[in-house]
N, C-alpha and C positions, 0 to 999 in steps of 0.2 A: 503494500496498501504506499505509493508515495505520497510524501507531504512538500510542499514548494511553498517558502515564504517569499512573497515579493515585497525591498524596503523601496516607499520611492520619497523625495517631501513633501510634503504637503503642499509646498509653492505650485501656482500653476491652476489646480483646482481640476483634476482630476475629473472625468464624468463616470455615475455609473456604466453607461453605456462603454467608455474605453477601457474601467474595470472588468467588464464582462469579457471585451476582447480578450483581455490578458489571461482570465480563465479558461477560456474559450482555447487559446493559442497553446498556454503550457500545457493542458490536458490531452491537445492531441498530440504534443510534441511527443509525449512519455508514450501514447500509446503508440503513436508511428516507430520512434525509434527502439522503444523497448517492451511492448506490445502490453500497458500497463492499459487493464480496460479503465473508460470514461467514471467510471461508477465509483471505483477504486483510488482513484485521486484526489488529493484534496489541496487547493491552492488557499494561501493565507494573502491577502495584503494590509501591509502596515504603510500608516501614512504617517510620517513623523516632521516636525518642524523641524526647518531650517537650520535653526542655529542649534538643535542636538546632532547631527553630521559633522564630521571632520573630512577630508585628506590632505595627505601631504604635509600632516602636522597642526595642519590650521583646522578655522573654522571655515564652514563652504563659504560663504560668503566674504571671509580674509581671501579665502585663496582665489576666487574667480577674479578677486581689486585685483591680484596680484599677476596672473594670468594675463588678462587683459590690458595691462602696463607691460608687457613683454608680446604682444601681437602687435 
């Protein structure tokens, strides 16, 4: 029984339709690649506040500012 946890930032307002597409797509991928039945695949989407994410040792907003300065 596969369990997939997708974490996304809460920014941008992910719609229920987009979440449904993610759930369907991930479930179908596991069916097609691993032969896992759709009714045995669990997908959970967690929306996390932007300030609760980090990359490169920095909060995401600071990382993005620095990355923008470099480009």
